[in-house]
N, C-alpha and C positions, 0 to 999 in steps of 0.2 A: 504494500500499500503505500509506503513512504516513496517509493520510486516509481510509481505508476505514472506520472508526468515528467520525470527525469529527462527524457528527449525532446518534448515537446517544443522547446524555444531553440532548440540547437539549429545553427545555421555554419555551415562550413564555408570556408574562401579560399581563395590563392590556388593552390593545385589541389584538386580533389579526384580520389581515386574511387571509382565506382564499379560494383560487380554484384552478382548473386550467388549465394550458395543454397544448399537445399539439405534439409534433413528428413529422415523417415518420418511419416505420419503417424504410423503405427510401430507399436515395439516390436512386433512380428512381422512376416513378409504378408502383405495382403494380396490375394490371389484374384483371378476373375472368376466368372461362370465356368469357363471350361478348364480352370483348373491350374493356369499359367500364371507366372507372376508378371506384375504389370512393369513394363520396362521404362527406362529413361525418365525424362523429368513429366511424371505422370502425377495423376492425382494422389499417388503414394506419397508425393514429397511435398513438405511445406517449403514455401518460396521465402528466403529472406534476403531482401534487398538491403545492400552495406554501403557506406561511404567512409572514408577516412580523409584527413589531410595530413597524416604523417603522425598527428600527435592525438587526436581524438577519433572516435568512431561513432558512426549512428547505424543503429540497426531496425530493420521496421519488416515485420511479419505481413506479407501480402498475399493470403491465399496460398493455392498450391498449384503445382504444374507449372507448365513453360513462362518463361517471359511473356510480358505483352506492353504495348504502349500505355494502355490504361493502368496497370500495376506500376510499370515505372513511373508515370506521372503522380500515381498516388502516393507512392514512396518517396520521391526524390523532390516534389514540389515543395517549396519553402525551405528547405534544407540546404540549398548552396547559393550563396551571393552571386548576383549578375555577375558577368565577366570574368569568373573564377576560370580556371582552365580544368576541363572535365576529362579526365584520364581513364579510357573504357578499354575492354576487351572487343570491339565490334559488333557487340550484339544489338541487333537491328532496332531493338524496342528503344535503344539509348537516341536515337536521332531526334524524336519528337522531344525529348528531356532537353537536349542541348538547343534545339530551335526555340521552344517555349519559353526556357529560361534563361536565355541570352548567354549561354555559354561557349567556351572556345573547345572545340573537341579534339583529343589527341588518342587515337585507336593505337593499340597493340594487339593485334589479333593472337588468339591462341595457338595458330599454326608455327606464329613468328617466337612466341615464348615457350614452348614446350621444350623442354628438355634443358631450359638456360638454368643456372645455378641462382639461388636466392638473390646473391650479391647483384647477378647482372640482369636481373628480371625487373624490368620496369613497371610490373605489375605486383612486386612484392610488398609495398605498404597495405594493400587490401588483401592480399594473399596471408600476410602475418596476422590481419584481424581474423580472417577464417579459419586458419591454423588453432590459435588461442581461442576461438570460440567453439569449434570442434572438441578440444580438449576440455573446455570447461564443462562443456554439455555431457560428456562421456563420464567426468567426474561426479556428476550428478544425475546418474543414470536413472534414478526414480522421479526425475521432474514431469510434473503434468504438462502433457501437449496442449491442454484446454489454456493453460495458462503462461503458453510459451513467449508472448512478449513481454512479460513479467521477467521471465528470466533474461531475455534479451536486453532489457532495462538495467537488471543486476549487473549482468557482461559489462554494457558499456560504462555504468558507474565504475566498476573496478578497473577497466581498461583504462578511462579518461582521467582518474584521479590520482594524482601525484603521491609519491610516498610509498612506505612499505605499507604491510598488510595491517599493523596497527594503528598507522595514519589514516588508512583509509575506513577503518572499522571507527575511529574517532570521529570522522568527518558525518559517517554513516549516523552514528547515535546523536550528534549534534543536528543533524536535518530531522531525525525523528523526533527528539524532543521539542523543535520549534512548529513541527507541524500539527495542527489540529484537525481531529477528525472523529467521527463518532462510528465505533463498531460495536454492533448489535451482537450479543451472545447467540441469538438464534441464526444470523449470518454467519457467523465463524464457525459454529457448531454444526450447522446444516448438514456438509459432508461428512462429517464424523459420525453423525446420527444415523446416516443411511449405510455406511460401511461396517 
């Protein structure tokens, strides 16, 4: 609850890397009626749209499956300052983002970056965010897929907040103390009562 609006006012500027990453929607493999697994970027995969300026990251859950112009605009609109350099992997849906938000595009297609070492890869800043996010989620394997955006907010807070884990914890506690909200027992206990 403390971090629910954490990323709402975030706007990145300068050189901004963008990409999408996907995580399984179900803990087990989902199969179709004919018994085969869904392949590729199917409805089996949550789509997480990601940005970084090299220091901070922004992560937005935008549905499932393949990228689209509508999803890209929903995720990135209002998150990148006009005139910024938009570094991306050539995904077709990024074209509308650059046009509508007044960004300067710089594309590094996957074919050209495949096999490059991390230090030589021009997409490394966003790749680092994705690597760290996947590690974070795997360490918390029991996370609720229904609250995935809350987990993305927590990751973004940890990634974006300077200092060691104790300093981050102190900042979080200070945020929680300053926040005023009402949590009714019935709302908090409802999931526990069902299980």
